[in-house]
N, C-alpha and C positions, 0 to 999 in steps of 0.2 A: 374626394374628387371622384374615386372609384365608386361610390355609392350613388353621387348624384347622376354619374353616367349611365349607371345599370337603370336608376329609375326612368332616367330619360329614354333608354333602350326601349323599355317594356312599355312606357306610354306611346311612344311612336309606333310599335307594332301591334297594339291592341285598339281596334277600331271602338270598343264596347268602354275602354277604359278614357277614350278620347271622348265619348260623348258625356261618360260620367265628368270628366274634367268641366267640358262645355256648360254641362247643367249646373255643377257648383258654382262659377264664375256669373252665369247669367241670373241668378237669384239675388235678393237684396239681404241687407243690413246682417246682422248678427245670427239671424237662422240660418243664412247661407254659409255663414262662416263657419257655423257649428258644424255643419254638415260637411263642409270641405275638410277641415279638420278630421273628423272621424274617418271621412273616406280617405285622404290622403294617407292618413296612418294604416289604414286596412289594405289600400294598393299598395303600400311600401311593404308590408310584411308578406303580402302574396307574392309580390313580385320577389322579394329577397329569398322566398323558399324555392322560388322557381329557377333563381340563380343559382342555389345549391345544388340543384338538378343539371344545372347545365343546358337549360331549356331554351335560352335566350342567348341569340349571338349579337354579334355588331351589326348596326345598320348603317353604318358609314357616315353618319352624322358627325360633322367637325365640331372638335372639342370647344371652340369659342361659340359655337350654336347651343351646345348643350347648357355652359355655363350661363347663357344668356337667359335662355329657357327656364332654369330653375330659379335663378334670382326674380324674374318676373313672377312666377309662381308664388314665391315667399313673400314676395310684396304684398299680396292681397291678404296676408294673415296680419290680423293683429299682434303686436307683441306678447299679448296674454295667451291667445291661442298657441303661438309658436312655441312659448315656454312650455305649455301644456302638453305639446306634441312631443318637445324635447325632451320632458321630463318621464313620458310614458316609454319613450324608445330608451332611456336610461335604466327604468326598470326592467324593461324585457332584456337589454344587453347584460344587465347583472343576472338577472334569472339564468338567462343561458350559460355564464360563466361559471355558475354553482352546479349547473348539471354537466360542466366540462364540454360542453360544445363551443370550443373557444374560436372557431372560424366565425360562426355566426353571430357570437357576442362580440367580436372585433368590430364587425361591419355597424353593429347596431351602436355600439360606443363611439365609432369615429363618427358616424352620423348625428349623435347626440353631442359630440363636442364641436361639431360645425354649427349646428343650431346655436347651441350656449354661447361660442365665440360671435356670432352674428348679432344676439340679442342682449348679451351680458358683458360686462367689463372682462378684459383679458385674465384678470387674477380674482373672478368671482369664485366665492367657496364651494357653490355647486359643482363647478368643474373638477374640482379635486378628487372626488368620489370616480368620476369617469376616468380622469388621467390616471388614478392610482390603479384602479382594476385593469385597464388596458395595458398598463406598464407590465402587470402581471402576467396578463396573456402574452406579450410579446417576449417575455424572457423565457416563458413555458415553450415557445415557438423557437428559442434561439436567437430572436432578433435583441441581443443585448445593448446594441447602441442606441436604438429607439425606445428600449425599455428603460433605459438610465434617462435618457432626455424627459421622458413622460413621469417618471419617479420623481426626478429632481423638481420638476415643475410644480407636481402636486405637492410636496415637501414646502415648497416656497409660498405657496398658496395657505396652505393650513398655518404656517408660522407667522405669516402675515395677520392673519384674521382671528386665531385661536391662541396664538402665544408660542413660545417655544417648549416651554415644557407642558404643553395639553397633552392627554393621554391618546387623541388622534394623532398627533405629530410622532408618536412614537412607531405607531403603524408605519408612516413613511418613512421612518429612519431605518426601520427592518427592511423595507423594500429596497430603498437605495443603497443599504448596506450590501445586500443581495445582489446587485447589480456590480458592484465594485469589488466584491467577493469573487465572482465568477470570472473577473478578467484578472485575478491575482493582485489586485489593489488591497492587500490585507491592512494595511495601516491605516487608510481612511475608512474601510469596513470595520475595523475594531473601535474606530473613535465613536462611529455612529451607533455601534452595538451597546456599547457601555453608556452613551447618552440615554438610549432607548430603555436600556435596564434601571437606570437612575430614575427616570419619569415614571415608570409603572411602580416601582418600589415606592416613591415619594406619594403618589396618588391612591395606590391600591394595598400598600402594605407587601412586606417582604416575603410572605407565605402565599401570596395571591396565585390563583390559577394561570394569570395571564403572564405572571411572574417568570414560573416555570417555562413557558415558550421563549422570553428573552434569555434566561439561563442556557436552553436549549442552543439556541441561534448562537450567544457566545460560545459556548461550549465546542460546537462544530468547526466555528473559525479557530478557535485554540488548537483544536485536534489537527485540523489543516495547516496549522502553523508548525506542527508538530511538539507543542506543550502538552503532551498528554497527560501530565500530573493535573496541571490546572484544567484542562478539559474534564477529567474525570471527576475532579470535585465538583464542578459546577452540574455535570450530568447526574450525579448523586444527588445533588441538591434538588433538582429539578423533580427527579423520579421521587423523592421524600414528598414533594409537594403535590405531586398529581396523585400519589397513592392516598394521601389523607382526603383531599378533596373529591376524587373520583373513584375511588375503589382499585382495588388490587387486579380487577379484571377488566380495567377500561383499555381501550385501544390507544388512548394516549400513552399509557402507562406501558403498553407494549412497544410504541416508538421509544421511549425512553430506556427500556431494556435492551433493545436491540441496537441503540446508539450506543450504549454503556457497554455492550459486548463488542462492538466495533474497537471500542477506545482500548480494550483490555486485550483484544487480539492484536492491535497495534504495538502493545507494550510487550507483547510475548507470553501473557498471562493466557493460554490457549484453554487451561482447564475451567478456570472462572467464566472467561467468555462463552464457552459452550453452555455452561449453566445457567446463564442470563439468557442466552440465544433460545434455548429449549422452553424456558419460561415463557418468554414473549411469544413463542410458536402456539403455546396452548391456548393464548388470549386471540391471537390472528385466528384459529381454527375456528373459534365460537363466534367472533364478531368481524372479522377482517373481510376485506377484500381480496381478490384472487392476485392483486398487485402486492398487496401487504403479505400475504402468506408467501408468494414467489420471493420479494425480497428478502423475507426471513430464511428461506430455503437457500437462498443463494449465499447469506451469511453464513449458514450452517456449512454450507457445501465447502466455503473457502477453508472456515475452520478445520474441518476434517481433511483438507487438501494439505495444510499445513504439518498434520499429523503425518503424513507420507501414504494417507489412504486414498488413492488414486480412485479405487471402485467404489468406495463409499460417498465418495465427493462428487462422482458422475451421477449417482442415484440421485441425489439431492439436486444436482443442476438439471437433470431430466424431468423431475417432477415440478421444478420451478417452470421450465419451459413449456410443459404441458398445461399448466394453469394459464400462462400468457399467450399461449397460441390456440387455447381452446375458449379465450375469455371473449366476451363481446366489447370489452373494455379496449382491447388493444389498438384499434383504429383510432379512437380519440386521445388517448393518453401517448404523449410524447415519452412519458417516464416508462412505460410498458416496453416501447420499442428500444430504447436504449439498454434497458435492464437484459431484453433477449439478445441485443448484441454483446454486453459483456459476458451472458452465460456462454455464447457461441465461442467466444474468445478463450474461456475456461475450459471448454470442451474440446476444443481444439488442440491446446496444448497438452492435455490428456492423452488424447488420439495420437499426438505426434510422441510422445513419451514410449506408447506402446508400438511405435513403428507402422502405425496406420496412416496412410496418405489421405485420408477423408480429411484430416485437419485441414488442408487446403481449403476445401470447400467451406467448412465452418468459419475460417478466417475472411473469404471473402463475403460471405453472407453477414458478418459483423460489420464488415468495412461499408458495405452497401447501406446497411440501415443506418448508420453514423453519417454517411456522406448524404443520404436523404434528408436527414432531420436537422444536423447541424451547420453551422456556416462551414465554407470550405475551408477558412483558415483557422478552424477552432482547434486547440491544443490537443483536444482529445483524438481528433481525425490524425494528426500527426504523430502522436503516440502509436496509435494504432497502426498506422502504417509503418512506423519503424520497428514494431513488435514483429509484424508479418513477414516483412524483410529479413530480419534477423533471423528468424525461424528457416526460411527459404535459402539461407546461405549455408545449412548444415545439412552434412552427410548423414545417412541413416544407419552407419556402422555399429552404434552402439544399442539400437531398439532392443536386441533381444535382452541384454543386461538390464535395460530399463524396465522391460516388461515383468521381468523377475523382481525388481526392485520394488515395483508398484504392486505387488501382490499376484500378477498374472502367472498362469503355469507356463512352463518352459514350452509345452508343446503347443499352446495357444500363442505363444509370443512368436515361436517360429512360424506358425501357421499365418499370422497377420503379417510377418516380413515377406515370406515366399509369395502370398495372394497378391500384395502390392507392388512386389519389387520391379516387375517387368514396367508397370505404369509409372511407377517412381522414375526409373531409369530414362524412360522416354520423356518424362517431364524434365529430368535434370539435364538431358541434352539439349533442349530448347532453349533453355535458361543460358543465352550466351554471355559474352563479355557485356554487352550493351546492358543487360539485364541486371549484371551485377554492380555495374556502375551506377545505374539506377537506383537500385536498393541501396547502395553505399550514401548516395546524395539524400535518401529518405531519412537513413540512420542519421547522418549528418544533421540534416534539418531537423530533427526531433531533440539532437544533443543540445543544438544551439537554442531551440526553444526552451529546453528545460534550464538551461545557465541563464538565459534571458528573464524566466520566471523568477528564478532564485536571485538575480540581482534586485528586481523590481520589491521581491518580499522580504530580504534580508534587513534593510534599514528599518523596518518596521518591527522587527523582534527584539525582544530584550536578551539580555545575555544568556539567561537562562534558556530561553527558547531557541537559542541559535543552533545549538548541538543537537538537540532535538530535532529540527527540522532538517538538517543535513543526514541523519541518522534515517528519518521517517520517509525523505521526500529524493534523497541524491544519490547515497553511497550505492544503491543496490543498482539502480539504473546507470550509475556511471561505470560500473564494473560491466553492465551489458554493452554499454556505447564501447568502451575499451576493449572489448574482447571481439567486437564485430568491426569497428574502424580500424584494420589493420593495412599495412603496405600492400599493394601499390598507391593506396590513396595517400594524397598530399597530408602528410602528418602537421604541415602548417595549419590547416583548417580545423584539425582535432586540438592544437594546443592553443589555438585562438581562443577557444571556448575553457580549456582547462585552466589556462592561465589566471582566468576569472575566478574560479573556484579554490585555487590554492590560496591559503591565507585570508579568507574574504571575512572570517569571524574579526581578527583584530583589525583588519582595515576600516571594516565597517564602525567599530567602536573607536578607532582614531579618528575618524572623521567628525564625531563629536567634539573632540578636543581642539579639532584644527578651525570649528566653527565658533570658538570661544572668543574672537578679536570683538564681536558683537557684543556691547553691554548687557543686553536682555539675556542673550545665551549664555554669557559669562556667569550669570546671576544664577540661572538654572543649573548649569552646571556644578557652580557652589553648593546648591541644594542636593544635587545627586551625590557631589563626592560626601557630604556630611550623612546621607542615607546610607552610603556606601560603608562608611565607618562603623554606623551604629551597626549596621547587618553583622560585619566581621567580627565585633565586639561581643555582640550578642551569642554569635554561631559558634565561638571557640571556647566558651565555658565549659570546664569538664563536670562530669556528672550533674547535667543541669537539671532542675526541678521543672514541673509541669508549666509553671509560672514563667520561668526562664526560657523554656521551649516557646511559649506563647508569645513571649518579648520578642523572641528572634524570628518567628513568623510574622509579627508585626512589621518588623524592622523589612523584612524581606519585602513585604507587600508595599510599603513606604519607597523602598528602594526603584521597585518596578514602577509605581505611579510616578516618581522622578523621571526616570527613565522615558516613559511615555510622554510627559509633558516637554522634555527635553527635545523627544523626536519631532513633534508636531511641530515646533518652532524653529527647528534647525534642519527640517530636511532638504531645503534647498541647498544646504551645505554638504550634504552627502551626495557627492557626485563621484568619487574616486574611481570606482570601478565603471560606472558609465563613461567617463571622461577618457578613460584609455581602454574602454572596452575593444577586445580583440584586436589592439594594436600591437601586431607581431614588428610591423617594420619600426614603430617607434621604439620596442624593446632592442631590436638589433642597432638602432641607432645608437642606444645609450653604451654600448660595448665599444670598447676599444679592439683594434686589431689584433692585439695579445690576449683579448680577453674570450671566455666562453662561460655558457650558463648552464648547468646540469641539474635539472629538476628529476628527482628520484621520486617514485609514488609506488606504494604498495595498493593493489586491488584484486577485487575477486574476480578471477578468471571464469566465465560462466558459458557453459555448453548449454544451449536451450533446451534439447531433449531431456536435460538433468534438472530444469528449474522445478518440475514439479517436486521431485524429490530432495530440493535444495543442493543438490550435489554440485560443488565449485570448488576451483584449486585458488589458493591466494599466490599470486605472481609479483615480481617486481619488475617495473620498467623505469627506463631512464629517457628523458627528452633533452637532447643536446641543441642549444642554440647559440648560431655562431653571428657576427655581425653580418654577413653576408651568407646568401643561398637558403635551402629548406631547412626546415626543422627534421632532424634524426631522431627516430625512436629505436630504441635498443631494450631488447626482452632480455631481462637478466635471470630468468628461470624461474621457479618456486621459491615461495618465500621462506619456507622453513630451513633450509640450509643457511641462508643469508640471517635468519633470526639467531640460529645457534651460534654462527661464527660470531655474530656482533656481541651477543651476551659473552661469551667466552673472551673474545677480545678486550672488552670492557673490564672484566674481572681480570685478566692478565695485567693490565695497566695499573689497576688498583692495587693488587697484591703484589706485583714485580715478580711473579713466577710466570714461566711460560706454560702454555695451554696448547697441547698439540692437537691437531686435526687431521688424522689421515697423513701423520709423519711431515706435518708443516705446522709452523707455529698459527695461532690463532688471527695473528696480524696479516701473516703471509696467505692466509685461507680467504679473509675478507677482502684483502686487495684482489686476488684473483675472481672472486665472485661479482665483486660491484664496480671495480676500478678498469682493471684489465680489458673486458669488454670494451670500454670506452676509448681505449689508448688510440685506435687509429683515428679517431676522430679530432684528439687533443694534441698531436704531434708537435703544434708550432704555438702553443697556449701556454702562456706561462703565468696567468690569473685565472682561478675558476670562482665563479659565483655558485655556490652549493645550495640548492634547497631541499634539505633531507626530510624524510618522513618518518613516522613512527620510530622505530628503536633506533634508526640511524641519527634521529637528533641527539642521541646521546654519546655519540662516537666522535672522536676528533679524527677526522680523515687525515689530517696532517701526519698522524702517527702511523699509518699503514706501511707496510713494509714490502718493498719491492726488491727481489734478488736480482742482480746485475753482475754476472760472470764471477760468481763466488764470495760477492760483495752486497750486503744488504745496505739499502738505501730507503730512508723516508721519504714519502711524499711530499712532506714540507721542503725537503732540499729540490725538489722538480718544480713545484708551482706553490704559488700564492693562494691561500684560500680563505673566503669571506662567506659566512653563512646568512642566507635570508628567509624570511618565512614564506614570500610570495615574488613572482616575477616583477609584479608591479611595484613592489618596494624601489626597484632600481628607477622606474618611471617617475616615482614620487620624488624621490632624492633629486633626480636631474631637473625636475620643473619646479619644485619649491624654491621660493627666495631666500637667502641665508639669512638667519635670525641674529638679533642682537644681544645674545646672551653672553654674559662675563662673569668670570670668578669662578672659584674652587672652593667645593664645601667637602672637607675632608672629616671622617669619623672614626674614631678607635678609642681604644682603653674604657671600653664602655663598663658602668658599674651596675651590674645586673641584679644586686641586690639593694642598691639604693634607691632612695626613693626619688623619681623624677623631677629634675629641676628646670622650671618654666618660667618665663616671663610674666605670665598672666594667668588667670583662673582657666582651668581646663573643665569644659563641658563634659558631664557625663549622665547617662539614664539612671535615675534614682530606682533603688531597688531595697525594699526592706528585708530581702533575702540574703543570707550571707551563701558564697560558694565555697567548696572545698579548696584545700589548697591544691596548687598545679601539679606537685608531686613532692615526693621526698628527694629526689635528685633536684640538682641546680644547674645553672649554666655557668660553667666556670670561666674566671677571668683570663684574659688573653694578653698576657704582657707582650708579646711578639706584635700583636696588632696594634697596641699603643706605640710601640717604636716605629713601626711602620706609617702609620698616619702622621707622627709627627715628623718623620723625616722627609715624605711627600709634600708636607705643607711647606717643609724649609726650600724644598727644590723649586716649587711653585713660586714661592716668595721671591725667590732669587733671579727667576726668569720671566716673572709677569710682576714687577714693584707696584704695579700702579692699578693692577685689578684686586678686587674684593677678594679676601680669602675668609673662610669660616671655618673655624675648627671646632668641633662638639667632641666632647670626651667626659667620662666620669657620669656624673649624674645629669649632666646637660646634653648627653647623647642618648635623648629621649625622641620618642615617637612625635610628640608635638613639635618639638623645635626642628626634626628634619622636616617634617609636613609644611612649615611655615617658612622655612629658608630654603627649601630646595628649589621652588620655582625662580625661574630667571638666570639659574647658574649653569654655567657652560660644562664644566667637568665636576662630577660628583664621585667620591670614592668612600665607600663603606667597608671597613675592616672589623668584622664582628662575625657572631655565629648566623649561620644560614641554617635552615632545615628542610626537608621535604618529606611527607608521611605519604606511602602509598595508599590509595583508597582501597584495593584489595588485601593489603598487608594486615592480618588480624593481631599480630603481635609480635614487633620485632623494634627494639630499643625504644619503646614506647615510654612514657612517663604517667600514662592514664591507664585506665580498666582496660581489659581485653575485651575485643570485639565492639569498641566503639566505632560509629560511621565516622564521626568528624573528630579525630583525634590528632591534634596538633602538636603535642609536647612529646618527644623522645629524647632520648640521653644523646646530646651531639659528641660526647666521645668517643661512641662506638661507631664502627663502618657498617653502612646497610649493605646486607648480602642480596643484591637485586635477582628477582628471577624473570621469566620472559613475561609473565603477566604483571608484572610490579607497575608497569607505566600506565595501565588501561583504566579507562574511565568508567564511570557508573553513572547509570542513568538516576536523574534527579538529583545529584549531588554537585556540588559548587566546586570546580576544581581549583578554583584560585585560592580555597581556604587551607590548601594542603601543602602550601609553601609558604616561606616568607624569612625575615631577618629579625635577629632578636636585639633589643635595645635596653636602656637604662629600665629597671623596676620590675624584670621579666619575672624575677624569683619573688616577689611579693604577692602575697595574698591578695586576691581581687574578690571583693565583695559585689560587683555589680559589673554590668557590661561597661567597663570604662574605656573612653578613647584612648587614652595614654597608658595601655597596659602592659606595654613593653614588648609587645608581639606586632611585628608589620608584617601582615599578611599580604599576598599577592592581590588580594581583593582591595586593600586599602591603597597600596601603591599603584594601582591601575586608576584610583580616584584622585590623585595629585596632578596638577596640569604641568607636566614639566616638558611641555612644548619648547623647542630649541636646544634644549640640553643635548650637547655633542657626543658626551661620553659619561656613561654611567657603568662603574667598576663594583663589582660585588666580589671580593675576594675572599670571602667566607665559601665554607664548604658545601657543595651541592647546590650552589644557586643557579645552575644551569639545568637543574633536573626538576620535572614538573610530570603533569597527567598528559600522556601522549594523545591528540585527536587525531585521528586520521585524515589527511590531507590540508590540515590546518596548523601543524604545529606543535610546541608545548606549551600547554595552558600552566603557567605559573608563572615566577617572576620574569621569565624572558618574556612572554607574552604581554605580561602587565606593563612592564616597562615601554614596550612598543605601544600598547593602547594608550599611555600617558603620554607619549609625544617624545620619547626619548630616541636619539637618531643610531646610537650605537651602544652596545653592551659589550664588557670584558668581563666573562663569567667563568666560573669553574665547575667540571663536571664530576669531582671527587674531592672529598678532603686532602689539602696538602697542609704539611708541617709548617709552621709559624716560619722558621728561618729559610726555608726554601721559598714561600710567598713573597717574604719581605725582599730578598735578593731580586727576584725574577721582577717584581713590582717596580722597584727602585731603576733596574734597566731598561725596562719598557719607558717610564716617565721619562726618564732623562733622554732617550731617543725622541719621544713626542714633542717635548717643551724647549730643551736645550737645543737639540740639533733640527727641530721644527720639521719632523717628519710626519708623514701621514698616520693615521692609526694602526692601518693594516700592515704597512711597511714598518713601524715602529715594531708590532708584535712579531713579524717574521724575522726580522733581524735578531731579534732577542732570542727567539727560539734556535735559529743557526747558531747562534753564541755557545747556548746551552748544550746543543749537539755536540758543537767542537769540543767543548771542554770536558764533557762527559767521556768522549773517545780519547781525550789526553790523560783521562783519570784524574782530573783536577776536583778537589772537593772544597768545602767551606772553612773558614778560618778556625773552625774549631773540629775538622774533619767531618763534617756533615755531608751528607750525600744530596746535596741541593742543585746537582746539575743533571740528576736523573730522568727518563723518559717519564717517571711519575709526575714530575714537577712540570717541564715544560708543557706537555701534552693535555693536562688538566684545564688551560685555560684556552677559550676560544672568543672570537669576536664576532658579534652577531650584528648586522644591520649596514651603515653605511661606512665606506672605508676611509 
């Protein structure tokens, strides 16, 4: 309509054009029409370029008159001539698009679409080209909504006329994927990109040059999702294809090199990234545009900045800026301007680190550019605003030291500070309380935007990708937000976002289990479960051959393919984090008057002037949520003293020997550091829901010691404690309808050297290759565990005579029987060996060769001496493979990746549908240990059980002797079943009984020290109370 209007204006304001129009309409037949078509096209072009210069103004003609006039003029054209005109306009529009004259191209294409829509069916194939090209232009200009609409329409037309696997359809798939990716809809984006890749590989072959483009697109998406390993693999494959077909000096090869450098830099491999980036630079300098060279310089500058060389980085950024600002392309290319804005932000942060107040000017320039080009609600604008506000909130006291730190001399650093100090102080005084409030609101808005995007993206990620995404996109920014969003800001607003981050990994995976009530989804979930078992079985073979490694990789690919298929069909069910989004009031409503929720979180407290040098301090905070009132944030100080006290306390509990820290026991020290500062907020509370983080996940808070008038008192005597992985767990438990699970499955007296005995043939992956013995050591029999299991079975049978009872022992206590019989059971008790192997631990209690990345088997008879780094995860390694339980047949030689190998890893446990299981007890040693994942809990048996659908787990944090475990478990279950008390109440009363008997000096029947702190503190309850 805009085009029609401007044509009308030009015609009404030009007497010469009026005469031309009159002449054209007074002549006869085709001859007249020919001149009319040619004349109209010429007039349109002349008027169009006049419009670009702004020479034609509104004439005041009414819109209705314009439309009538234009319609009347077109009625004098034959369909053939109108379509010829439309074709020429389309060709001109595409030509202008190729020369990057986007505004002109957009107007031609819109006029073409108008003509085609008038004379052709709405889904005619000729429309697809204009729609597709127009969608590209609109995306470049930031109009994502309309770009997606045109792109979707072009795809539908091509699929209808050409078929869903036509090569042209792949182009439309790529573009629509780009539209969805820009909005953060990674799930739909990945589906389309994989489809486009399959089409191109099918029609063109796997090493065709166009396939390299598809690989690049998919690699960029996976990189955005945080899956750097898969992204790097695809990028290297694309680079290999391009070098083969185009030669090593082609600009497309340089594009791949820059992309690879970016991925390597994100992984932390800065040296390799810089090598590839410099290699790309040589190509760009020969054949690239100013924009290409500038982008490469920007990447190089960022790499140098990571090495703390701010002066070197500044040189690269300024070179890139000179190229862009002196380029004739800068007015046409939106990408040019956005890169200039990003460079201003980088330079601003460097100037800030020097103590120079010119940073504010650079930040404002960057913001102005982005606000001019991008939609006002674009996430990039919100991020930029929060970044700027965060800097403006900080004082310049540390600027001199940072000048030194970044390579500037003392003299220059002092000069920079003294020159600008008066201006800075004036600026600082102007920023009043109202400014601070506005800046906090901007920070909070960006925090909310980040969490919203995370919730949108997370359901589309495979398990392997989730931790990578959090590390790549969330944790650093989370530290920035928590550093800036301090009191007096209402912390309820901050925590409403943080609560969605806590435990999102297990919550998202658990949603897939909750969706299995639908038959189709249940079938897909079964396929995923099988794929997980194949992957786990293939991955834990010791000393694997190349063929076995290949089998493990193929199993991983099959597992992730099954995950993607399940996601696509069950995405409507993955709503937990959306349904409960920011519902602080709902969370408070689940708490009783005697309840309190305490959420501990380690984070990197960042001072922005130190960002360039990556200088920050890890701190610990706690959020306290009560049934009424606001959320309280308590700063617990630097993390290192807490970590040291927690590690000492754990060793003290395991060894039974006091470890003193500044004259007090480690339990007293840890109490002083993490609990005493909270006391004033907890005085009237008798039950605490604790969400621990990092190393605190391995500490029984109940055993913390409080001195009271020369008398030591355990925290267990003061308050009930239940552990959660996320505050949303409480909302889930209160909203879910009760399950109909019944019965008790009890496993003990396992025959570790006996051949597993099952009721049907066990599937296994065939292989002609023999694997070596798992080790010279073997899993020893546990006679106490057999007695424990039999005794608990008797108690259950006596208290629940009508309910199912399944007892597995000897060779029947095998992996396959457990997997088949556990679903539908209400209580499950496993009395057997458990294990945990740290990813970072090279050689400790292992039963395989030294330095093996995946080393599952270690001597269960020896205690693990844990270190501060013991619990940390490692990029690219699946932590679910590092803990598990031992079952029948574990000591037998395995010749292939056998499902029934006697080792049930956390990976396999997570694959079992245990929805509705009220309690899973793992009384073996260290079943509560796993790989600590910041903000997400423990990736091991604990998280695996939660993913599988278990509502509560009773687990051990260290090895406890057989007799002590038997007595403790018997007392707990009697309270649970005979006295019909809740799980948490039963556990607390059992603890208090043990504490009392220990103080009285009581011992076991044969004099065993079964009532010691080491016994009762080992077991904790996680989940529902």
